[in-house]
FIGU-7827 format. One record per residue (C-alpha): residue number from 1; z, x, y; residue in three letters. Coordinates in Angstrom, 3 decimals, decimal comma. Layout:
<rec><k>NUM</k><c3>Z</c3><c1>X</c1><c2>Y</c2><r>ala</r></rec>
...
//
This chain:
<rec><k>1</k><c3>63,160</c3><c1>-43,999</c1><c2>76,471</c2><r>met</r></rec>
<rec><k>2</k><c3>61,255</c3><c1>-46,050</c1><c2>74,863</c2><r>ser</r></rec>
<rec><k>3</k><c3>57,357</c3><c1>-45,919</c1><c2>75,222</c2><r>leu</r></rec>
<rec><k>4</k><c3>56,999</c3><c1>-49,369</c1><c2>76,871</c2><r>lys</r></rec>
<rec><k>5</k><c3>59,175</c3><c1>-48,151</c1><c2>78,731</c2><r>asn</r></rec>
<rec><k>6</k><c3>57,525</c3><c1>-44,543</c1><c2>79,576</c2><r>gln</r></rec>
<rec><k>7</k><c3>53,825</c3><c1>-46,833</c1><c2>80,013</c2><r>ile</r></rec>
<rec><k>8</k><c3>56,362</c3><c1>-49,354</c1><c2>83,202</c2><r>glu</r></rec>
<rec><k>9</k><c3>57,379</c3><c1>-46,447</c1><c2>84,178</c2><r>thr</r></rec>
<rec><k>10</k><c3>54,185</c3><c1>-44,236</c1><c2>84,892</c2><r>lys</r></rec>
<rec><k>11</k><c3>52,170</c3><c1>-47,801</c1><c2>86,091</c2><r>leu</r></rec>
<rec><k>12</k><c3>55,580</c3><c1>-48,090</c1><c2>88,285</c2><r>asn</r></rec>
<rec><k>13</k><c3>54,453</c3><c1>-44,858</c1><c2>90,041</c2><r>gln</r></rec>
<rec><k>14</k><c3>50,714</c3><c1>-44,969</c1><c2>90,119</c2><r>ala</r></rec>
<rec><k>15</k><c3>50,961</c3><c1>-48,720</c1><c2>92,434</c2><r>leu</r></rec>
<rec><k>16</k><c3>53,334</c3><c1>-46,401</c1><c2>94,705</c2><r>lys</r></rec>
<rec><k>17</k><c3>50,738</c3><c1>-43,610</c1><c2>95,207</c2><r>asp</r></rec>
<rec><k>18</k><c3>48,117</c3><c1>-46,075</c1><c2>94,623</c2><r>lys</r></rec>
<rec><k>19</k><c3>45,777</c3><c1>-44,650</c1><c2>92,188</c2><r>asp</r></rec>
<rec><k>20</k><c3>42,767</c3><c1>-46,688</c1><c2>91,494</c2><r>lys</r></rec>
<rec><k>21</k><c3>42,029</c3><c1>-44,847</c1><c2>88,396</c2><r>asn</r></rec>
<rec><k>22</k><c3>45,680</c3><c1>-45,121</c1><c2>86,193</c2><r>thr</r></rec>
<rec><k>23</k><c3>47,210</c3><c1>-48,088</c1><c2>87,130</c2><r>tyr</r></rec>
<rec><k>24</k><c3>44,177</c3><c1>-50,712</c1><c2>85,909</c2><r>pro</r></rec>
<rec><k>25</k><c3>44,316</c3><c1>-48,757</c1><c2>82,569</c2><r>thr</r></rec>
<rec><k>26</k><c3>47,826</c3><c1>-49,211</c1><c2>82,111</c2><r>leu</r></rec>
<rec><k>27</k><c3>47,845</c3><c1>-52,815</c1><c2>83,134</c2><r>arg</r></rec>
<rec><k>28</k><c3>45,805</c3><c1>-53,688</c1><c2>80,031</c2><r>leu</r></rec>
<rec><k>29</k><c3>48,273</c3><c1>-51,781</c1><c2>77,847</c2><r>val</r></rec>
<rec><k>30</k><c3>50,898</c3><c1>-53,762</c1><c2>79,211</c2><r>leu</r></rec>
<rec><k>31</k><c3>48,694</c3><c1>-56,203</c1><c2>78,376</c2><r>ser</r></rec>
<rec><k>32</k><c3>47,983</c3><c1>-55,820</c1><c2>75,450</c2><r>ala</r></rec>
<rec><k>33</k><c3>52,126</c3><c1>-54,790</c1><c2>73,585</c2><r>ile</r></rec>
<rec><k>34</k><c3>53,236</c3><c1>-57,964</c1><c2>75,290</c2><r>lys</r></rec>
<rec><k>35</k><c3>50,291</c3><c1>-59,915</c1><c2>73,634</c2><r>asp</r></rec>
<rec><k>36</k><c3>51,826</c3><c1>-58,124</c1><c2>70,216</c2><r>ala</r></rec>
<rec><k>37</k><c3>54,880</c3><c1>-58,793</c1><c2>71,211</c2><r>glu</r></rec>
<rec><k>38</k><c3>54,704</c3><c1>-62,924</c1><c2>71,538</c2><r>ile</r></rec>
<rec><k>39</k><c3>52,837</c3><c1>-62,298</c1><c2>68,139</c2><r>ala</r></rec>
<rec><k>40</k><c3>55,658</c3><c1>-61,064</c1><c2>66,501</c2><r>asn</r></rec>
<rec><k>41</k><c3>57,975</c3><c1>-63,308</c1><c2>68,043</c2><r>arg</r></rec>
<rec><k>42</k><c3>60,456</c3><c1>-64,687</c1><c2>65,542</c2><r>thr</r></rec>
<rec><k>43</k><c3>64,467</c3><c1>-65,180</c1><c2>66,399</c2><r>lys</r></rec>
<rec><k>44</k><c3>65,594</c3><c1>-61,984</c1><c2>64,805</c2><r>asp</r></rec>
<rec><k>45</k><c3>62,716</c3><c1>-59,806</c1><c2>66,320</c2><r>asn</r></rec>
<rec><k>46</k><c3>63,172</c3><c1>-59,505</c1><c2>70,147</c2><r>lys</r></rec>
<rec><k>47</k><c3>60,253</c3><c1>-56,294</c1><c2>70,858</c2><r>gly</r></rec>
<rec><k>48</k><c3>58,355</c3><c1>-54,752</c1><c2>68,841</c2><r>ile</r></rec>
<rec><k>49</k><c3>58,792</c3><c1>-50,742</c1><c2>67,725</c2><r>ser</r></rec>
<rec><k>50</k><c3>57,372</c3><c1>-47,689</c1><c2>69,359</c2><r>asp</r></rec>
<rec><k>51</k><c3>55,462</c3><c1>-46,684</c1><c2>66,263</c2><r>ser</r></rec>
<rec><k>52</k><c3>54,053</c3><c1>-50,507</c1><c2>66,655</c2><r>glu</r></rec>
<rec><k>53</k><c3>53,228</c3><c1>-49,129</c1><c2>70,409</c2><r>ile</r></rec>
<rec><k>54</k><c3>51,310</c3><c1>-46,602</c1><c2>68,975</c2><r>thr</r></rec>
<rec><k>55</k><c3>48,625</c3><c1>-48,561</c1><c2>67,079</c2><r>ser</r></rec>
<rec><k>56</k><c3>48,052</c3><c1>-50,719</c1><c2>69,615</c2><r>ile</r></rec>
<rec><k>57</k><c3>46,643</c3><c1>-47,506</c1><c2>71,930</c2><r>leu</r></rec>
<rec><k>58</k><c3>45,404</c3><c1>-46,052</c1><c2>68,573</c2><r>lys</r></rec>
<rec><k>59</k><c3>43,309</c3><c1>-49,376</c1><c2>68,349</c2><r>lys</r></rec>
<rec><k>60</k><c3>42,296</c3><c1>-49,397</c1><c2>72,059</c2><r>met</r></rec>
<rec><k>61</k><c3>41,645</c3><c1>-46,161</c1><c2>71,710</c2><r>ile</r></rec>
<rec><k>62</k><c3>39,095</c3><c1>-46,848</c1><c2>69,216</c2><r>lys</r></rec>
<rec><k>63</k><c3>37,513</c3><c1>-49,834</c1><c2>70,631</c2><r>gln</r></rec>
<rec><k>64</k><c3>36,967</c3><c1>-46,976</c1><c2>73,855</c2><r>arg</r></rec>
<rec><k>65</k><c3>34,888</c3><c1>-44,876</c1><c2>71,284</c2><r>asn</r></rec>
<rec><k>66</k><c3>32,729</c3><c1>-47,075</c1><c2>70,136</c2><r>glu</r></rec>
<rec><k>67</k><c3>31,856</c3><c1>-48,535</c1><c2>74,088</c2><r>ser</r></rec>
<rec><k>68</k><c3>31,005</c3><c1>-44,745</c1><c2>74,818</c2><r>cys</r></rec>
<rec><k>69</k><c3>28,700</c3><c1>-44,834</c1><c2>71,785</c2><r>asp</r></rec>
<rec><k>70</k><c3>27,302</c3><c1>-47,664</c1><c2>73,272</c2><r>val</r></rec>
<rec><k>71</k><c3>27,015</c3><c1>-46,671</c1><c2>76,941</c2><r>tyr</r></rec>
<rec><k>72</k><c3>25,622</c3><c1>-43,118</c1><c2>75,717</c2><r>lys</r></rec>
<rec><k>73</k><c3>22,778</c3><c1>-45,191</c1><c2>73,256</c2><r>lys</r></rec>
<rec><k>74</k><c3>21,579</c3><c1>-47,300</c1><c2>76,805</c2><r>ala</r></rec>
<rec><k>75</k><c3>22,443</c3><c1>-44,451</c1><c2>79,395</c2><r>gly</r></rec>
<rec><k>76</k><c3>24,896</c3><c1>-46,001</c1><c2>81,434</c2><r>arg</r></rec>
<rec><k>77</k><c3>26,691</c3><c1>-42,722</c1><c2>82,864</c2><r>gln</r></rec>
<rec><k>78</k><c3>29,053</c3><c1>-44,962</c1><c2>85,581</c2><r>glu</r></rec>
<rec><k>79</k><c3>30,891</c3><c1>-46,978</c1><c2>82,479</c2><r>leu</r></rec>
<rec><k>80</k><c3>30,486</c3><c1>-43,965</c1><c2>79,578</c2><r>leu</r></rec>
<rec><k>81</k><c3>32,839</c3><c1>-42,102</c1><c2>82,829</c2><r>asp</r></rec>
<rec><k>82</k><c3>34,738</c3><c1>-45,095</c1><c2>83,396</c2><r>thr</r></rec>
<rec><k>83</k><c3>35,754</c3><c1>-45,370</c1><c2>79,585</c2><r>glu</r></rec>
<rec><k>84</k><c3>36,473</c3><c1>-41,569</c1><c2>79,400</c2><r>thr</r></rec>
<rec><k>85</k><c3>39,169</c3><c1>-42,282</c1><c2>81,641</c2><r>lys</r></rec>
<rec><k>86</k><c3>40,975</c3><c1>-45,276</c1><c2>80,084</c2><r>glu</r></rec>
<rec><k>87</k><c3>40,989</c3><c1>-42,988</c1><c2>76,682</c2><r>ile</r></rec>
<rec><k>88</k><c3>42,415</c3><c1>-39,757</c1><c2>78,841</c2><r>lys</r></rec>
<rec><k>89</k><c3>45,281</c3><c1>-42,544</c1><c2>80,438</c2><r>ile</r></rec>
<rec><k>90</k><c3>46,115</c3><c1>-43,869</c1><c2>77,512</c2><r>ile</r></rec>
<rec><k>91</k><c3>45,690</c3><c1>-40,473</c1><c2>75,029</c2><r>thr</r></rec>
<rec><k>92</k><c3>49,099</c3><c1>-39,274</c1><c2>77,309</c2><r>leu</r></rec>
<rec><k>93</k><c3>50,957</c3><c1>-41,720</c1><c2>75,806</c2><r>phe</r></rec>
<rec><k>94</k><c3>50,334</c3><c1>-40,392</c1><c2>72,258</c2><r>leu</r></rec>
<rec><k>95</k><c3>52,210</c3><c1>-38,301</c1><c2>70,046</c2><r>pro</r></rec>
<rec><k>96</k><c3>49,927</c3><c1>-34,290</c1><c2>69,796</c2><r>lys</r></rec>
<rec><k>97</k><c3>47,531</c3><c1>-34,658</c1><c2>67,356</c2><r>gln</r></rec>
<rec><k>98</k><c3>47,427</c3><c1>-31,774</c1><c2>65,073</c2><r>leu</r></rec>
<rec><k>99</k><c3>44,478</c3><c1>-28,559</c1><c2>65,351</c2><r>ser</r></rec>
<rec><k>100</k><c3>41,740</c3><c1>-28,900</c1><c2>62,550</c2><r>asp</r></rec>
<rec><k>101</k><c3>43,691</c3><c1>-25,941</c1><c2>60,715</c2><r>glu</r></rec>
<rec><k>102</k><c3>46,833</c3><c1>-27,505</c1><c2>60,981</c2><r>glu</r></rec>
<rec><k>103</k><c3>45,209</c3><c1>-30,633</c1><c2>59,040</c2><r>thr</r></rec>
<rec><k>104</k><c3>43,095</c3><c1>-29,102</c1><c2>56,741</c2><r>lys</r></rec>
<rec><k>105</k><c3>46,600</c3><c1>-26,983</c1><c2>55,253</c2><r>lys</r></rec>
<rec><k>106</k><c3>48,257</c3><c1>-30,584</c1><c2>55,278</c2><r>ile</r></rec>
<rec><k>107</k><c3>45,121</c3><c1>-31,926</c1><c2>53,776</c2><r>cys</r></rec>
<rec><k>108</k><c3>45,661</c3><c1>-29,212</c1><c2>51,080</c2><r>ala</r></rec>
<rec><k>109</k><c3>49,223</c3><c1>-29,959</c1><c2>50,656</c2><r>glu</r></rec>
<rec><k>110</k><c3>48,692</c3><c1>-33,756</c1><c2>49,562</c2><r>ala</r></rec>
<rec><k>111</k><c3>45,912</c3><c1>-33,283</c1><c2>47,623</c2><r>ile</r></rec>
<rec><k>112</k><c3>47,898</c3><c1>-30,691</c1><c2>44,949</c2><r>lys</r></rec>
<rec><k>113</k><c3>50,887</c3><c1>-33,589</c1><c2>45,490</c2><r>leu</r></rec>
<rec><k>114</k><c3>49,127</c3><c1>-36,088</c1><c2>43,797</c2><r>val</r></rec>
<rec><k>115</k><c3>46,944</c3><c1>-33,859</c1><c2>41,964</c2><r>lys</r></rec>
<rec><k>116</k><c3>43,441</c3><c1>-35,237</c1><c2>43,208</c2><r>ala</r></rec>
<rec><k>117</k><c3>41,003</c3><c1>-33,562</c1><c2>41,544</c2><r>ser</r></rec>
<rec><k>118</k><c3>37,165</c3><c1>-35,955</c1><c2>42,268</c2><r>ser</r></rec>
<rec><k>119</k><c3>36,576</c3><c1>-37,852</c1><c2>45,704</c2><r>ile</r></rec>
<rec><k>120</k><c3>37,262</c3><c1>-40,800</c1><c2>43,784</c2><r>lys</r></rec>
<rec><k>121</k><c3>41,197</c3><c1>-39,999</c1><c2>43,985</c2><r>asp</r></rec>
<rec><k>122</k><c3>40,660</c3><c1>-40,223</c1><c2>48,006</c2><r>met</r></rec>
<rec><k>123</k><c3>42,845</c3><c1>-43,265</c1><c2>48,101</c2><r>gly</r></rec>
<rec><k>124</k><c3>45,619</c3><c1>-41,272</c1><c2>46,585</c2><r>lys</r></rec>
<rec><k>125</k><c3>45,198</c3><c1>-38,633</c1><c2>49,247</c2><r>val</r></rec>
<rec><k>126</k><c3>45,367</c3><c1>-41,017</c1><c2>51,835</c2><r>met</r></rec>
<rec><k>127</k><c3>47,850</c3><c1>-42,746</c1><c2>50,992</c2><r>gly</r></rec>
<rec><k>128</k><c3>49,952</c3><c1>-39,829</c1><c2>51,112</c2><r>gln</r></rec>
<rec><k>129</k><c3>49,135</c3><c1>-38,336</c1><c2>54,559</c2><r>leu</r></rec>
<rec><k>130</k><c3>49,099</c3><c1>-41,883</c1><c2>56,196</c2><r>lys</r></rec>
<rec><k>131</k><c3>53,130</c3><c1>-42,208</c1><c2>54,668</c2><r>ser</r></rec>
<rec><k>132</k><c3>54,189</c3><c1>-39,078</c1><c2>56,175</c2><r>lys</r></rec>
<rec><k>133</k><c3>51,157</c3><c1>-37,933</c1><c2>59,045</c2><r>his</r></rec>
<rec><k>134</k><c3>50,629</c3><c1>-41,855</c1><c2>60,588</c2><r>ser</r></rec>
<rec><k>135</k><c3>50,918</c3><c1>-40,265</c1><c2>64,289</c2><r>asp</r></rec>
<rec><k>136</k><c3>49,795</c3><c1>-37,155</c1><c2>64,036</c2><r>thr</r></rec>
<rec><k>137</k><c3>46,935</c3><c1>-36,976</c1><c2>62,208</c2><r>leu</r></rec>
<rec><k>138</k><c3>43,155</c3><c1>-38,025</c1><c2>62,995</c2><r>asp</r></rec>
<rec><k>139</k><c3>42,311</c3><c1>-39,687</c1><c2>60,231</c2><r>phe</r></rec>
<rec><k>140</k><c3>38,885</c3><c1>-39,817</c1><c2>61,468</c2><r>ser</r></rec>
<rec><k>141</k><c3>38,556</c3><c1>-36,241</c1><c2>60,738</c2><r>lys</r></rec>
<rec><k>142</k><c3>40,841</c3><c1>-36,789</c1><c2>57,717</c2><r>val</r></rec>
<rec><k>143</k><c3>38,300</c3><c1>-37,930</c1><c2>55,697</c2><r>ser</r></rec>
<rec><k>144</k><c3>35,568</c3><c1>-35,734</c1><c2>56,591</c2><r>leu</r></rec>
<rec><k>145</k><c3>38,201</c3><c1>-33,082</c1><c2>54,923</c2><r>ile</r></rec>
<rec><k>146</k><c3>39,148</c3><c1>-34,384</c1><c2>52,482</c2><r>ile</r></rec>
<rec><k>147</k><c3>36,111</c3><c1>-34,757</c1><c2>50,997</c2><r>lys</r></rec>
<rec><k>148</k><c3>34,775</c3><c1>-31,505</c1><c2>51,800</c2><r>glu</r></rec>
<rec><k>149</k><c3>38,085</c3><c1>-30,406</c1><c2>49,959</c2><r>leu</r></rec>
<rec><k>150</k><c3>37,569</c3><c1>-32,370</c1><c2>46,791</c2><r>leu</r></rec>
<rec><k>151</k><c3>33,742</c3><c1>-31,433</c1><c2>45,905</c2><r>lys</r></rec>
//
């Protein structure tokens, strides 16, 4: 079952259960997916891949995290709670992220592989990691780890 079908199934179940916390978020997700499908529409291409859907979901989570920061600073707890719930719902459809230990190990291996010796080589290391682990790594953490390892 494709990722889009999983989201649609979850939406239908949330509508049946009248889960007012879940279905509005899933509708937003499906709307973003349909927007991407329309933008990518060509004669040969009739949809988008699961990896493209994953990147859409990551983008949505990033937007919500930025909103959370703004709401914390403004003292808007009810809006912060709403955004946090949406993040939890969207995260259900993302691949499991690697732990900090596993991330450090993979970063160290990538540094050895590209023979990075200074912070100037960070782009090479990031490129290596993105090519192999784009779905399972949190790149905001990765950049901090790489900087620490290349000091």
